[in-house]
C-alpha positions as CSV (number, residue, x, y, z in Angstrom):
1,M,100.3,122.1,100.6
2,I,103.0,120.2,98.8
3,D,102.1,116.7,97.6
4,K,103.7,113.8,99.6
5,K,105.3,112.2,96.6
6,I,106.8,115.5,95.4
7,S,108.3,116.1,98.8
8,R,109.8,112.6,98.8
9,L,111.2,113.0,95.3
10,R,112.8,116.3,96.4
11,R,114.5,114.6,99.3
12,A,115.7,111.8,97.0
13,A,117.1,114.3,94.5
14,K,119.3,115.9,97.1
15,T,120.6,112.6,98.3
16,R,121.3,111.4,94.7
17,A,123.1,114.6,93.9
18,T,125.4,114.1,96.9
19,I,126.1,110.5,96.0
20,A,126.8,111.4,92.3
21,R,129.3,114.1,93.5
22,L,131.1,111.4,95.5
23,K,131.1,109.0,92.5
24,A,130.1,106.1,94.7
25,V,128.3,102.9,94.0
26,R,124.8,103.3,95.4
27,M,122.2,100.9,96.8
28,T,118.8,102.4,96.1
29,V,115.6,101.2,97.7
30,H,112.0,101.7,96.6
31,R,109.0,100.9,98.7
32,T,105.4,100.4,97.7
33,N,102.3,99.4,99.7
34,T,102.8,95.8,98.6
35,H,106.5,95.3,97.8
36,I,110.1,96.5,98.4
37,Y,112.8,96.7,95.8
38,A,116.6,97.2,96.0
39,Q,119.2,97.8,93.4
40,I,123.0,98.3,93.3
41,I,123.8,100.9,90.7
42,D,127.4,101.7,89.5
43,A,129.1,105.0,90.2
44,S,128.2,106.4,86.8
45,G,124.5,105.7,87.4
46,A,124.2,104.0,84.1
47,K,124.3,100.3,85.0
48,V,122.4,98.1,87.5
49,L,124.9,95.7,89.0
50,A,122.5,93.7,91.2
51,A,118.8,93.7,92.1
52,A,116.5,92.0,94.5
53,S,112.8,92.4,95.4
54,T,109.8,90.8,97.0
55,V,108.4,90.2,93.6
56,E,110.9,87.3,93.0
57,K,109.3,83.9,93.1
58,E,111.8,82.6,95.8
59,V,111.0,85.5,98.1
60,R,107.3,85.2,97.6
61,G,107.5,81.5,98.7
62,Q,109.3,82.5,101.9
63,V,106.9,85.2,103.1
64,K,103.2,85.6,103.2
65,N,103.2,89.4,102.6
66,G,105.7,91.4,100.6
67,A,105.0,94.5,102.6
68,S,106.5,93.3,105.9
69,K,109.8,93.9,107.8
70,E,110.5,90.2,107.5
71,A,110.3,90.4,103.7
72,A,112.5,93.5,103.7
73,G,115.1,91.6,105.7
74,I,115.1,88.8,103.2
75,V,115.5,91.3,100.3
76,G,118.4,93.0,102.2
77,K,120.2,89.8,102.6
78,R,119.7,88.8,99.0
79,I,120.9,92.2,97.6
80,A,124.1,92.0,99.8
81,E,124.8,88.5,98.5
82,R,124.3,89.6,94.9
83,A,126.4,92.7,95.4
84,K,129.3,90.7,96.8
85,A,129.0,88.3,93.8
86,A,129.3,91.4,91.5
87,G,132.4,92.5,93.4
88,V,130.8,95.3,95.4
89,T,131.4,95.5,99.1
90,A,130.9,99.2,99.9
91,V,127.9,101.3,98.8
92,A,126.2,104.6,99.5
93,F,122.7,104.0,100.8
94,D,120.0,105.8,98.8
95,R,116.7,105.5,100.6
96,S,114.8,107.4,97.8
97,G,113.5,110.0,100.2
98,F,111.7,107.4,102.4
99,A,112.1,107.7,106.2
100,Y,114.7,105.5,107.7
101,Q,112.4,103.4,109.7
102,G,110.3,100.2,109.4
103,R,110.9,98.3,106.2
104,I,113.7,100.6,104.9
105,K,115.6,100.2,108.2
106,A,115.0,96.4,108.2
107,L,116.4,96.1,104.7
108,A,119.5,98.2,105.5
109,D,120.2,96.3,108.7
110,A,119.9,92.9,106.9
111,A,122.3,94.1,104.1
112,R,124.8,95.3,106.7
113,D,124.6,92.0,108.6
114,A,125.2,90.1,105.3
115,G,128.5,92.0,104.8
116,L,127.6,95.1,102.8
117,T,129.2,98.3,104.2
118,F,127.6,101.8,104.0
């Protein structure tokens, strides 16, 4: 049986290859058992334009647990604000092979509500 992480990374590689072909700015999301992280990466894939996560002190002060939908929503809002500050309004959503449900969906919805389009 194929390992869960290997399967996720295989799905992520397919998505990243498609985004690289489109030469689009991408918003990538990473989820762990305790935290969620988001980054806006330029079209070449070489430079991080904006980042937000539940590890940040301001976010930790707002939520009790970094592994909740509420925390993911806050990170989604913060990444959208930082992306707009960096001059980015449209991104390709790279969910890193994670299923589009729960915390990933909460982060994406919050980013869309804050003005990021994807």
